HTML snippet that shows the backbone in 3Dmol.js (N, CA, C, O; Angstrom):
<script src="https://3Dmol.org/build/3Dmol-min.js"></script>
<div id="view" style="width:600px;height:400px;position:relative"></div>
<script>
const pdb = `
ATOM      1  N   MET A   1     -71.478 -47.379  57.836  1.00  0.00           N
ATOM      2  CA  MET A   1     -70.514 -48.487  57.448  1.00  0.00           C
ATOM      3  C   MET A   1     -70.166 -49.388  58.240  1.00  0.00           C
ATOM      4  O   MET A   1     -69.283 -49.238  59.084  1.00  0.00           O
ATOM      5  N   ARG A   2     -70.675 -50.200  58.102  1.00  0.00           N
ATOM      6  CA  ARG A   2     -70.495 -51.251  59.162  1.00  0.00           C
ATOM      7  C   ARG A   2     -69.245 -52.363  58.623  1.00  0.00           C
ATOM      8  O   ARG A   2     -68.987 -52.631  57.449  1.00  0.00           O
ATOM      9  N   PHE A   3     -68.568 -52.910  59.863  1.00  0.00           N
ATOM     10  CA  PHE A   3     -67.517 -53.753  59.512  1.00  0.00           C
ATOM     11  C   PHE A   3     -67.518 -54.470  60.526  1.00  0.00           C
ATOM     12  O   PHE A   3     -66.812 -54.335  61.526  1.00  0.00           O
ATOM     13  N   ASN A   4     -68.470 -55.423  60.272  1.00  0.00           N
ATOM     14  CA  ASN A   4     -68.994 -57.073  61.299  1.00  0.00           C
ATOM     15  C   ASN A   4     -68.367 -58.134  60.837  1.00  0.00           C
ATOM     16  O   ASN A   4     -68.425 -58.499  59.663  1.00  0.00           O
ATOM     17  N   THR A   5     -67.680 -58.737  61.804  1.00  0.00           N
ATOM     18  CA  THR A   5     -66.934 -59.831  61.639  1.00  0.00           C
ATOM     19  C   THR A   5     -67.231 -60.667  63.398  1.00  0.00           C
ATOM     20  O   THR A   5     -67.273 -59.855  64.322  1.00  0.00           O
ATOM     21  N   PRO A   6     -67.393 -61.991  63.736  1.00  0.00           N
ATOM     22  CA  PRO A   6     -66.961 -62.327  64.639  1.00  0.00           C
ATOM     23  C   PRO A   6     -65.860 -62.080  65.465  1.00  0.00           C
ATOM     24  O   PRO A   6     -65.807 -62.327  66.670  1.00  0.00           O
ATOM     25  N   TYR A   7     -64.908 -61.543  64.714  1.00  0.00           N
ATOM     26  CA  TYR A   7     -63.559 -61.579  65.426  1.00  0.00           C
ATOM     27  C   TYR A   7     -62.934 -59.860  65.534  1.00  0.00           C
ATOM     28  O   TYR A   7     -61.963 -59.553  66.225  1.00  0.00           O
ATOM     29  N   ASP A   8     -63.733 -58.889  64.696  1.00  0.00           N
ATOM     30  CA  ASP A   8     -63.167 -57.734  65.033  1.00  0.00           C
ATOM     31  C   ASP A   8     -64.052 -57.188  65.833  1.00  0.00           C
ATOM     32  O   ASP A   8     -65.277 -57.309  65.818  1.00  0.00           O
ATOM     33  N   GLU A   9     -62.987 -56.235  66.935  1.00  0.00           N
ATOM     34  CA  GLU A   9     -63.810 -55.662  67.497  1.00  0.00           C
ATOM     35  C   GLU A   9     -63.129 -54.116  67.155  1.00  0.00           C
ATOM     36  O   GLU A   9     -62.044 -53.790  67.637  1.00  0.00           O
ATOM     37  N   LEU A  10     -63.714 -53.456  66.493  1.00  0.00           N
ATOM     38  CA  LEU A  10     -62.984 -52.291  66.225  1.00  0.00           C
ATOM     39  C   LEU A  10     -63.716 -50.771  66.953  1.00  0.00           C
ATOM     40  O   LEU A  10     -63.806 -49.603  66.573  1.00  0.00           O
ATOM     41  N   THR A  11     -64.053 -51.364  67.904  1.00  0.00           N
ATOM     42  CA  THR A  11     -64.883 -49.923  68.633  1.00  0.00           C
ATOM     43  C   THR A  11     -64.612 -50.166  70.055  1.00  0.00           C
ATOM     44  O   THR A  11     -64.185 -51.266  70.406  1.00  0.00           O
ATOM     45  N   PRO A  12     -64.823 -49.238  70.888  1.00  0.00           N
ATOM     46  CA  PRO A  12     -64.801 -49.275  72.517  1.00  0.00           C
ATOM     47  C   PRO A  12     -65.828 -50.355  72.964  1.00  0.00           C
ATOM     48  O   PRO A  12     -65.704 -51.277  73.770  1.00  0.00           O
ATOM     49  N   TYR A  13     -66.717 -50.022  72.316  1.00  0.00           N
ATOM     50  CA  TYR A  13     -68.182 -50.297  73.163  1.00  0.00           C
ATOM     51  C   TYR A  13     -68.697 -52.037  72.171  1.00  0.00           C
ATOM     52  O   TYR A  13     -68.851 -52.070  70.950  1.00  0.00           O
ATOM     53  N   GLN A  14     -68.780 -52.641  72.631  1.00  0.00           N
ATOM     54  CA  GLN A  14     -69.029 -53.872  71.747  1.00  0.00           C
ATOM     55  C   GLN A  14     -70.503 -54.452  72.540  1.00  0.00           C
ATOM     56  O   GLN A  14     -70.745 -55.654  72.653  1.00  0.00           O
ATOM     57  N   GLY A  15     -71.330 -53.456  73.004  1.00  0.00           N
ATOM     58  CA  GLY A  15     -72.894 -53.970  72.995  1.00  0.00           C
ATOM     59  C   GLY A  15     -73.751 -54.178  71.664  1.00  0.00           C
ATOM     60  O   GLY A  15     -73.701 -53.755  70.509  1.00  0.00           O
ATOM     61  N   ARG A  16     -74.447 -54.918  72.298  1.00  0.00           N
ATOM     62  CA  ARG A  16     -75.717 -54.331  71.208  1.00  0.00           C
ATOM     63  C   ARG A  16     -76.811 -53.641  70.721  1.00  0.00           C
ATOM     64  O   ARG A  16     -77.704 -54.083  69.999  1.00  0.00           O
ATOM     65  N   LYS A  17     -76.663 -52.397  71.220  1.00  0.00           N
ATOM     66  CA  LYS A  17     -77.433 -51.094  71.167  1.00  0.00           C
ATOM     67  C   LYS A  17     -76.687 -49.982  71.193  1.00  0.00           C
ATOM     68  O   LYS A  17     -75.516 -49.853  71.549  1.00  0.00           O
ATOM     69  N   LYS A  18     -77.652 -48.977  70.682  1.00  0.00           N
ATOM     70  CA  LYS A  18     -76.652 -48.061  70.301  1.00  0.00           C
ATOM     71  C   LYS A  18     -76.283 -47.398  71.456  1.00  0.00           C
ATOM     72  O   LYS A  18     -76.975 -47.519  72.466  1.00  0.00           O
ATOM     73  N   CYS A  19     -74.675 -46.291  71.441  1.00  0.00           N
ATOM     74  CA  CYS A  19     -74.432 -45.621  72.365  1.00  0.00           C
ATOM     75  C   CYS A  19     -74.164 -43.957  72.046  1.00  0.00           C
ATOM     76  O   CYS A  19     -74.661 -43.277  71.149  1.00  0.00           O
ATOM     77  N   TYR A  20     -73.292 -43.597  73.009  1.00  0.00           N
ATOM     78  CA  TYR A  20     -72.944 -42.190  72.548  1.00  0.00           C
ATOM     79  C   TYR A  20     -71.579 -42.612  71.929  1.00  0.00           C
ATOM     80  O   TYR A  20     -71.047 -43.719  71.848  1.00  0.00           O
ATOM     81  N   GLY A  21     -71.206 -41.454  71.544  1.00  0.00           N
ATOM     82  CA  GLY A  21     -69.739 -41.690  70.414  1.00  0.00           C
ATOM     83  C   GLY A  21     -69.216 -40.654  70.187  1.00  0.00           C
ATOM     84  O   GLY A  21     -69.680 -39.639  69.669  1.00  0.00           O
ATOM     85  N   GLU A  22     -68.047 -40.911  70.639  1.00  0.00           N
ATOM     86  CA  GLU A  22     -66.939 -39.403  70.307  1.00  0.00           C
ATOM     87  C   GLU A  22     -66.148 -39.669  69.204  1.00  0.00           C
ATOM     88  O   GLU A  22     -65.514 -40.718  69.318  1.00  0.00           O
ATOM     89  N   PHE A  23     -65.912 -38.824  67.772  1.00  0.00           N
ATOM     90  CA  PHE A  23     -65.316 -39.255  66.996  1.00  0.00           C
ATOM     91  C   PHE A  23     -64.417 -38.234  66.478  1.00  0.00           C
ATOM     92  O   PHE A  23     -64.874 -37.103  66.644  1.00  0.00           O
ATOM     93  N   GLN A  24     -63.065 -38.283  65.791  1.00  0.00           N
ATOM     94  CA  GLN A  24     -62.388 -37.577  65.561  1.00  0.00           C
ATOM     95  C   GLN A  24     -61.881 -38.231  63.805  1.00  0.00           C
ATOM     96  O   GLN A  24     -61.794 -39.454  63.697  1.00  0.00           O
ATOM     97  N   CYS A  25     -61.661 -37.582  62.881  1.00  0.00           N
ATOM     98  CA  CYS A  25     -60.675 -37.375  61.587  1.00  0.00           C
ATOM     99  C   CYS A  25     -59.756 -37.262  61.829  1.00  0.00           C
ATOM    100  O   CYS A  25     -59.246 -36.353  62.484  1.00  0.00           O
ATOM    101  N   GLN A  26     -59.115 -38.502  61.187  1.00  0.00           N
ATOM    102  CA  GLN A  26     -57.735 -38.600  61.084  1.00  0.00           C
ATOM    103  C   GLN A  26     -56.936 -37.815  60.286  1.00  0.00           C
ATOM    104  O   GLN A  26     -55.787 -37.462  60.554  1.00  0.00           O
ATOM    105  N   GLN A  27     -57.951 -37.392  58.704  1.00  0.00           N
ATOM    106  CA  GLN A  27     -57.363 -36.492  57.996  1.00  0.00           C
ATOM    107  C   GLN A  27     -57.614 -34.851  57.932  1.00  0.00           C
ATOM    108  O   GLN A  27     -56.742 -34.006  57.734  1.00  0.00           O
ATOM    109  N   CYS A  28     -59.195 -34.592  58.177  1.00  0.00           N
ATOM    110  CA  CYS A  28     -58.957 -33.039  58.548  1.00  0.00           C
ATOM    111  C   CYS A  28     -58.979 -32.390  59.886  1.00  0.00           C
ATOM    112  O   CYS A  28     -58.930 -31.209  60.227  1.00  0.00           O
ATOM    113  N   LYS A  29     -59.081 -33.654  60.630  1.00  0.00           N
ATOM    114  CA  LYS A  29     -59.001 -33.402  62.525  1.00  0.00           C
ATOM    115  C   LYS A  29     -60.681 -33.254  62.999  1.00  0.00           C
ATOM    116  O   LYS A  29     -60.996 -33.388  64.182  1.00  0.00           O
ATOM    117  N   ARG A  30     -61.479 -33.026  62.158  1.00  0.00           N
ATOM    118  CA  ARG A  30     -63.038 -32.281  62.586  1.00  0.00           C
ATOM    119  C   ARG A  30     -63.209 -33.715  63.795  1.00  0.00           C
ATOM    120  O   ARG A  30     -62.727 -34.826  64.018  1.00  0.00           O
ATOM    121  N   LYS A  31     -64.369 -32.641  64.385  1.00  0.00           N
ATOM    122  CA  LYS A  31     -64.477 -33.943  65.918  1.00  0.00           C
ATOM    123  C   LYS A  31     -66.095 -33.444  65.991  1.00  0.00           C
ATOM    124  O   LYS A  31     -66.530 -32.293  66.011  1.00  0.00           O
ATOM    125  N   TRP A  32     -66.860 -34.792  66.024  1.00  0.00           N
ATOM    126  CA  TRP A  32     -68.216 -34.688  66.243  1.00  0.00           C
ATOM    127  C   TRP A  32     -68.508 -35.776  67.209  1.00  0.00           C
ATOM    128  O   TRP A  32     -67.723 -36.633  67.614  1.00  0.00           O
ATOM    129  N   THR A  33     -70.226 -35.548  67.631  1.00  0.00           N
ATOM    130  CA  THR A  33     -69.805 -36.779  68.320  1.00  0.00           C
ATOM    131  C   THR A  33     -71.580 -37.147  68.120  1.00  0.00           C
ATOM    132  O   THR A  33     -72.353 -36.231  67.840  1.00  0.00           O
ATOM    133  N   SER A  34     -72.087 -38.624  68.309  1.00  0.00           N
ATOM    134  CA  SER A  34     -73.101 -38.819  68.148  1.00  0.00           C
ATOM    135  C   SER A  34     -73.867 -39.841  68.877  1.00  0.00           C
ATOM    136  O   SER A  34     -73.243 -40.780  69.372  1.00  0.00           O
ATOM    137  N   GLN A  35     -75.465 -39.753  69.035  1.00  0.00           N
ATOM    138  CA  GLN A  35     -75.993 -40.937  70.103  1.00  0.00           C
ATOM    139  C   GLN A  35     -76.142 -41.836  69.243  1.00  0.00           C
ATOM    140  O   GLN A  35     -76.325 -42.870  69.886  1.00  0.00           O
ATOM    141  N   ASN A  36     -76.174 -42.074  68.090  1.00  0.00           N
ATOM    142  CA  ASN A  36     -76.322 -42.872  67.041  1.00  0.00           C
ATOM    143  C   ASN A  36     -75.027 -43.794  66.519  1.00  0.00           C
ATOM    144  O   ASN A  36     -74.510 -44.037  65.429  1.00  0.00           O
ATOM    145  N   SER A  37     -74.869 -44.049  67.469  1.00  0.00           N
ATOM    146  CA  SER A  37     -73.441 -44.887  67.408  1.00  0.00           C
ATOM    147  C   SER A  37     -73.336 -46.511  68.149  1.00  0.00           C
ATOM    148  O   SER A  37     -73.484 -46.884  69.312  1.00  0.00           O
ATOM    149  N   VAL A  38     -73.023 -47.211  66.920  1.00  0.00           N
ATOM    150  CA  VAL A  38     -72.636 -48.531  67.694  1.00  0.00           C
ATOM    151  C   VAL A  38     -71.782 -49.336  67.786  1.00  0.00           C
ATOM    152  O   VAL A  38     -70.647 -48.860  67.797  1.00  0.00           O
ATOM    153  N   ALA A  39     -71.876 -50.583  67.871  1.00  0.00           N
ATOM    154  CA  ALA A  39     -70.636 -51.657  67.974  1.00  0.00           C
ATOM    155  C   ALA A  39     -70.082 -51.612  66.401  1.00  0.00           C
ATOM    156  O   ALA A  39     -70.835 -51.308  65.476  1.00  0.00           O
ATOM    157  N   ASN A  40     -68.703 -51.944  66.210  1.00  0.00           N
ATOM    158  CA  ASN A  40     -67.876 -51.846  65.221  1.00  0.00           C
ATOM    159  C   ASN A  40     -68.160 -51.420  63.859  1.00  0.00           C
ATOM    160  O   ASN A  40     -67.927 -52.035  62.818  1.00  0.00           O
ATOM    161  N   GLU A  41     -68.850 -49.953  64.063  1.00  0.00           N
ATOM    162  CA  GLU A  41     -69.507 -49.044  62.718  1.00  0.00           C
ATOM    163  C   GLU A  41     -68.540 -48.051  62.946  1.00  0.00           C
ATOM    164  O   GLU A  41     -67.867 -47.775  63.940  1.00  0.00           O
ATOM    165  N   ALA A  42     -68.613 -47.557  61.781  1.00  0.00           N
ATOM    166  CA  ALA A  42     -67.968 -46.261  61.416  1.00  0.00           C
ATOM    167  C   ALA A  42     -68.756 -45.421  60.993  1.00  0.00           C
ATOM    168  O   ALA A  42     -69.721 -45.911  60.406  1.00  0.00           O
ATOM    169  N   GLN A  43     -68.717 -43.802  61.088  1.00  0.00           N
ATOM    170  CA  GLN A  43     -69.616 -42.980  60.370  1.00  0.00           C
ATOM    171  C   GLN A  43     -68.509 -42.147  59.388  1.00  0.00           C
ATOM    172  O   GLN A  43     -67.283 -42.260  59.359  1.00  0.00           O
ATOM    173  N   SER A  44     -69.210 -41.459  58.768  1.00  0.00           N
ATOM    174  CA  SER A  44     -68.330 -41.056  57.747  1.00  0.00           C
ATOM    175  C   SER A  44     -68.449 -39.109  57.908  1.00  0.00           C
ATOM    176  O   SER A  44     -69.437 -38.379  57.977  1.00  0.00           O
ATOM    177  N   CYS A  45     -66.863 -38.778  57.921  1.00  0.00           N
ATOM    178  CA  CYS A  45     -66.806 -37.954  57.875  1.00  0.00           C
ATOM    179  C   CYS A  45     -67.538 -36.599  56.688  1.00  0.00           C
ATOM    180  O   CYS A  45     -67.078 -36.731  55.554  1.00  0.00           O
ATOM    181  N   ILE A  46     -68.456 -35.516  56.816  1.00  0.00           N
ATOM    182  CA  ILE A  46     -69.136 -35.357  56.120  1.00  0.00           C
ATOM    183  C   ILE A  46     -67.995 -34.396  55.350  1.00  0.00           C
ATOM    184  O   ILE A  46     -68.299 -34.182  54.176  1.00  0.00           O
ATOM    185  N   LYS A  47     -66.911 -33.861  55.729  1.00  0.00           N
ATOM    186  CA  LYS A  47     -66.360 -33.322  55.144  1.00  0.00           C
ATOM    187  C   LYS A  47     -64.707 -33.929  53.869  1.00  0.00           C
ATOM    188  O   LYS A  47     -64.172 -33.390  52.900  1.00  0.00           O
ATOM    189  N   CYS A  48     -64.487 -35.115  54.539  1.00  0.00           N
ATOM    190  CA  CYS A  48     -63.356 -35.943  54.110  1.00  0.00           C
ATOM    191  C   CYS A  48     -64.142 -37.040  53.484  1.00  0.00           C
ATOM    192  O   CYS A  48     -63.522 -37.451  52.503  1.00  0.00           O
ATOM    193  N   HIS A  49     -65.445 -37.780  53.690  1.00  0.00           N
ATOM    194  CA  HIS A  49     -66.094 -38.533  53.088  1.00  0.00           C
ATOM    195  C   HIS A  49     -65.205 -39.802  53.192  1.00  0.00           C
ATOM    196  O   HIS A  49     -64.974 -40.525  52.223  1.00  0.00           O
ATOM    197  N   ILE A  50     -64.663 -40.045  54.602  1.00  0.00           N
ATOM    198  CA  ILE A  50     -63.992 -41.240  55.242  1.00  0.00           C
ATOM    199  C   ILE A  50     -64.469 -41.827  55.861  1.00  0.00           C
ATOM    200  O   ILE A  50     -65.358 -41.244  56.481  1.00  0.00           O
ATOM    201  N   PRO A  51     -64.294 -43.317  56.177  1.00  0.00           N
ATOM    202  CA  PRO A  51     -65.088 -43.756  57.747  1.00  0.00           C
ATOM    203  C   PRO A  51     -64.182 -43.280  58.494  1.00  0.00           C
ATOM    204  O   PRO A  51     -63.015 -43.002  58.218  1.00  0.00           O
ATOM    205  N   VAL A  52     -65.041 -43.145  59.955  1.00  0.00           N
ATOM    206  CA  VAL A  52     -64.480 -42.617  61.250  1.00  0.00           C
ATOM    207  C   VAL A  52     -65.148 -43.751  62.271  1.00  0.00           C
ATOM    208  O   VAL A  52     -66.354 -43.916  62.457  1.00  0.00           O
ATOM    209  N   PHE A  53     -63.955 -44.556  62.938  1.00  0.00           N
ATOM    210  CA  PHE A  53     -64.456 -45.096  63.932  1.00  0.00           C
ATOM    211  C   PHE A  53     -64.419 -44.223  65.047  1.00  0.00           C
ATOM    212  O   PHE A  53     -63.503 -43.404  64.986  1.00  0.00           O
ATOM    213  N   PRO A  54     -65.430 -44.133  66.437  1.00  0.00           N
ATOM    214  CA  PRO A  54     -65.447 -43.653  67.223  1.00  0.00           C
ATOM    215  C   PRO A  54     -64.286 -43.698  68.443  1.00  0.00           C
ATOM    216  O   PRO A  54     -64.317 -44.753  69.075  1.00  0.00           O
ATOM    217  N   HIS A  55     -63.456 -42.907  68.799  1.00  0.00           N
ATOM    218  CA  HIS A  55     -62.107 -43.360  69.922  1.00  0.00           C
ATOM    219  C   HIS A  55     -62.788 -43.441  71.199  1.00  0.00           C
ATOM    220  O   HIS A  55     -62.035 -43.889  72.064  1.00  0.00           O
ATOM    221  N   LYS A  56     -64.154 -43.115  71.690  1.00  0.00           N
ATOM    222  CA  LYS A  56     -64.693 -43.303  72.871  1.00  0.00           C
ATOM    223  C   LYS A  56     -66.288 -43.475  72.758  1.00  0.00           C
ATOM    224  O   LYS A  56     -66.962 -42.632  72.166  1.00  0.00           O
ATOM    225  N   GLN A  57     -66.732 -44.366  73.227  1.00  0.00           N
ATOM    226  CA  GLN A  57     -68.265 -44.804  73.368  1.00  0.00           C
ATOM    227  C   GLN A  57     -68.925 -44.983  74.926  1.00  0.00           C
ATOM    228  O   GLN A  57     -68.223 -45.273  75.895  1.00  0.00           O
ATOM    229  N   VAL A  58     -70.124 -44.801  74.989  1.00  0.00           N
ATOM    230  CA  VAL A  58     -70.610 -44.241  76.193  1.00  0.00           C
ATOM    231  C   VAL A  58     -71.830 -44.910  76.251  1.00  0.00           C
ATOM    232  O   VAL A  58     -72.709 -44.267  75.678  1.00  0.00           O
ATOM    233  N   PRO A  59     -72.387 -46.456  76.954  1.00  0.00           N
ATOM    234  CA  PRO A  59     -73.563 -46.899  76.825  1.00  0.00           C
ATOM    235  C   PRO A  59     -74.961 -45.573  76.823  1.00  0.00           C
ATOM    236  O   PRO A  59     -74.867 -44.377  77.100  1.00  0.00           O
ATOM    237  N   LEU A  60     -75.790 -46.120  76.534  1.00  0.00           N
ATOM    238  CA  LEU A  60     -77.085 -45.035  76.752  1.00  0.00           C
ATOM    239  C   LEU A  60     -77.599 -45.731  77.650  1.00  0.00           C
ATOM    240  O   LEU A  60     -77.661 -46.955  77.532  1.00  0.00           O
ATOM    241  N   PHE A  61     -78.094 -45.043  78.787  1.00  0.00           N
ATOM    242  CA  PHE A  61     -79.308 -45.382  79.684  1.00  0.00           C
ATOM    243  C   PHE A  61     -80.932 -44.968  79.654  1.00  0.00           C
ATOM    244  O   PHE A  61     -81.375 -43.845  79.896  1.00  0.00           O
ATOM    245  N   SER A  62     -81.655 -46.077  79.321  1.00  0.00           N
ATOM    246  CA  SER A  62     -83.232 -45.677  79.086  1.00  0.00           C
ATOM    247  C   SER A  62     -83.705 -45.582  80.248  1.00  0.00           C
ATOM    248  O   SER A  62     -84.889 -45.288  80.411  1.00  0.00           O
TER     249      SER A  62
END
`;
const viewer = $3Dmol.createViewer("view");
viewer.addModel(pdb, "pdb");
viewer.setStyle({}, {cartoon: {color: "spectrum"}});
viewer.zoomTo();
viewer.render();
</script>
């Protein structure tokens, strides 16, 4: 679920590559991590089906 406009910085990481992200749903408090997180993109909570933005992101090094 991408929210990408030139003026929106909706996530801590603003790079162009994928990164590690930590998420927590505000509705059900479910927590998860993902190595498929990108800038300004939410992931859907599998329990509530609402978009959740990461509260922490760290670039992946290869």
